[in-house]
ROZA-545324 format. One line per 3 residues: their letters; for each residue x, y, z of C-alpha. Coordinates in steps of 0.25 Angstrom, whole numbers, always signed. Example, Ala and Ser with C-alpha at 12.3 -4.5 7.8 and 13.67 -1.06 7.14 Angstrom:
2
as	+49,-18,+31 ~ +55,-4,+29
END
This chain:
266
xxx	+213,-36,-227 ~ +200,-28,-226 ~ +200,-18,-215
xxx	+191,-23,-204 ~ +185,-9,-202 ~ +179,-10,-216
xxx	+171,-22,-212 ~ +156,-21,-209 ~ +148,-31,-201
xxx	+137,-37,-210 ~ +124,-43,-206 ~ +129,-56,-210
xxx	+141,-54,-202 ~ +132,-51,-190 ~ +125,-64,-192
xxx	+138,-71,-193 ~ +142,-66,-180 ~ +129,-70,-174
xxx	+130,-84,-179 ~ +144,-86,-173 ~ +138,-81,-159
xxx	+127,-91,-161 ~ +137,-102,-164 ~ +145,-98,-151
xxx	+132,-99,-143 ~ +128,-113,-149 ~ +142,-119,-146
xxx	+138,-117,-131 ~ +130,-129,-127 ~ +130,-124,-112
xxx	+122,-112,-117 ~ +113,-119,-129 ~ +108,-131,-122
xxx	+102,-124,-110 ~ +95,-114,-120 ~ +89,-126,-128
xxx	+85,-133,-115 ~ +78,-120,-111 ~ +71,-119,-125
xxx	+66,-133,-123 ~ +61,-132,-109 ~ +57,-118,-107
xxx	+44,-119,-116 ~ +39,-129,-107 ~ +37,-118,-97
xxx	+27,-112,-107 ~ +19,-123,-110 ~ +7,-114,-114
xxx	+16,-108,-125 ~ +11,-113,-138 ~ +25,-116,-143
xxx	+32,-122,-131 ~ +33,-136,-136 ~ +38,-131,-150
xxx	+49,-123,-143 ~ +53,-134,-134 ~ +54,-143,-147
xxx	+63,-132,-154 ~ +72,-133,-142 ~ +73,-148,-142
xxx	+77,-147,-157 ~ +87,-136,-155 ~ +93,-144,-143
xxx	+94,-157,-152 ~ +100,-149,-163 ~ +110,-143,-154
xxx	+114,-156,-147 ~ +116,-162,-161 ~ +125,-151,-165
xxx	+134,-154,-153 ~ +136,-168,-157 ~ +149,-172,-164
xxx	+142,-181,-174 ~ +134,-169,-179 ~ +146,-160,-180
xxx	+154,-170,-188 ~ +143,-172,-198 ~ +141,-157,-199
xxx	+155,-155,-201 ~ +157,-166,-212 ~ +145,-161,-219
xxx	+151,-147,-220 ~ +165,-154,-224 ~ +159,-162,-236
xxx	+155,-148,-242 ~ +170,-144,-243 ~ +179,-148,-255
xxx	+193,-151,-252 ~ +204,-141,-254 ~ +210,-143,-268
xxx	+224,-138,-264 ~ +224,-128,-276 ~ +229,-114,-275
xxx	+219,-103,-273 ~ +219,-87,-274 ~ +216,-85,-259
xxx	+215,-93,-246 ~ +203,-87,-238 ~ +202,-89,-223
xxx	+189,-88,-216 ~ +188,-82,-202 ~ +180,-91,-192
xxx	+185,-85,-178 ~ +198,-85,-171 ~ +198,-100,-168
xxx	+198,-104,-183 ~ +209,-94,-187 ~ +222,-102,-184
xxx	+218,-114,-192 ~ +213,-105,-204 ~ +226,-97,-204
xxx	+235,-109,-204 ~ +227,-116,-215 ~ +227,-103,-223
xxx	+242,-100,-221 ~ +245,-115,-225 ~ +237,-113,-238
xxx	+245,-100,-241 ~ +258,-107,-238 ~ +254,-118,-247
xxx	+252,-108,-258 ~ +237,-111,-260 ~ +234,-96,-261
xxx	+242,-83,-260 ~ +231,-76,-252 ~ +224,-78,-238
xxx	+211,-71,-236 ~ +206,-71,-222 ~ +191,-68,-221
xxx	+182,-65,-208 ~ +179,-54,-198 ~ +187,-56,-186
xxx	+196,-66,-193 ~ +203,-61,-205 ~ +212,-51,-199
xxx	+217,-62,-188 ~ +218,-72,-199 ~ +227,-63,-207
xxx	+236,-60,-195 ~ +237,-75,-192 ~ +240,-78,-207
xxx	+252,-68,-206 ~ +257,-75,-194 ~ +256,-88,-201
xxx	+266,-83,-212 ~ +256,-78,-223 ~ +261,-64,-228
xxx	+251,-53,-226 ~ +251,-51,-242 ~ +244,-64,-243
xxx	+233,-62,-233 ~ +220,-54,-235 ~ +206,-54,-229
xxx	+194,-48,-224 ~ +189,-46,-210 ~ +175,-42,-213
xxx	+167,-55,-216 ~ +159,-61,-204 ~ +152,-73,-211
xxx	+156,-83,-221 ~ +148,-76,-232 ~ +156,-63,-229
xxx	+169,-71,-229 ~ +166,-75,-244 ~ +160,-62,-248
xxx	+171,-53,-243 ~ +182,-62,-247 ~ +176,-63,-261
xxx	+175,-47,-262 ~ +189,-46,-258 ~ +196,-57,-266
xxx	+188,-60,-279 ~ +191,-46,-285 ~ +205,-50,-283
xxx	+204,-62,-292 ~ +203,-72,-280 ~ +195,-84,-284
xxx	+200,-97,-278 ~ +200,-97,-262 ~ +205,-107,-252
xxx	+195,-106,-241 ~ +199,-108,-226 ~ +189,-111,-216
xxx	+184,-122,-207 ~ +177,-135,-212 ~ +163,-131,-207
xxx	+164,-117,-213 ~ +170,-121,-226 ~ +158,-126,-234
xxx	+150,-113,-232 ~ +162,-105,-234 ~ +166,-111,-247
xxx	+152,-110,-253 ~ +151,-96,-249 ~ +165,-92,-255
xxx	+161,-99,-268 ~ +148,-92,-270 ~ +157,-79,-271
xxx	+165,-85,-283 ~ +177,-91,-276 ~ +183,-104,-279
xxx	+185,-110,-265 ~ +194,-120,-260 ~ +190,-124,-245
xxx	+202,-127,-235 ~ +197,-131,-222 ~ +204,-126,-209
xxx	+204,-134,-196 ~ +194,-131,-185 ~ +201,-124,-173
xxx	+205,-134,-162 ~ +200,-124,-152 ~ +186,-125,-157
xxx	+179,-136,-149 ~ +171,-147,-156 ~ +158,-141,-150
xxx	+160,-128,-158 ~ +165,-135,-170 ~ +152,-143,-170
xxx	+143,-131,-170 ~ +152,-124,-180 ~ +148,-135,-190
xxx	+133,-133,-188 ~ +135,-118,-189 ~ +142,-120,-202
xxx	+130,-129,-207 ~ +121,-118,-204 ~ +130,-108,-211
xxx	+131,-117,-223 ~ +116,-119,-225 ~ +113,-104,-222
xxx	+123,-99,-232 ~ +116,-109,-242 ~ +102,-103,-239
xxx	+108,-89,-241 ~ +113,-93,-255 ~ +128,-90,-251
xxx	+133,-102,-259 ~ +128,-97,-273 ~ +137,-89,-282
xxx	+136,-74,-279 ~ +142,-60,-281 ~ +152,-55,-271
xxx	+145,-44,-263 ~ +152,-31,-260 ~ +158,-31,-246
xxx	+157,-19,-237 ~ +172,-16,-237 ~ +182,-13,-247
xxx	+187,-24,-255 ~ +201,-19,-257 ~ +212,-28,-251
xxx	+225,-24,-246 ~ +234,-29,-252 ~ +226,-30,-264
xxx	+224,-45,-269 ~ +227,-46,-284 ~ +229,-57,-294
xxx	+244,-54,-292 ~ +243,-58,-277 ~ +235,-71,-281
xxx	+246,-75,-291 ~ +258,-72,-282 ~ +267,-83,-277
xx	+268,-88,-263 ~ +280,-86,-254
END
């Protein structure tokens, strides 16, 4: 596991943190609805202002969009649209199982899925990726019975793109080519395409959404992922590209080698 002290917060990482804070605000209708109502009503007090009518119309449009995102039908359609972009797990072995962090609520289901895949001898190595998640996931995997020698990871990445870049920087030099990628269904399409752009053959394996995540938060998570999917496409992150040099040492302890990839399972 990369030493956490070697990690640096990048501009992309700061934006990733900001986007999650924005998400946490948007899932609070008791806060958003009064703000939108004020945006619609307040310009009427400034009727002499040139753009008062346009501002109110913007507020109406945002309110309608927000109310639409709160509906179960829109969320189901959005979720199904993301799901059809994901191929089924083909059940074949891989070089590594990569578990993406998503916060504490998502860890238990991902750890269970990854541990089950390892017990099924789908891959000899589990690699945890994500700032604020990788170390905790590794500890939970050990508690689930996975030996420390079969667990690696990096605790530096703060975005999906950094998940892919840092994982590639650490695993590709060791000959790892085929991955089983573990994350939730809304996040999977963007993750698979980003990892593939860096040369990996990726097998998606969806982990369940946490039960403690209420339906309201799940709905907004779906629309957040549609925004991420489109923005990554506009930034060209799905096209084949070179793996950039990370800001930390790429030496793994213990060193992953082809011998490790070829060892048998307990």
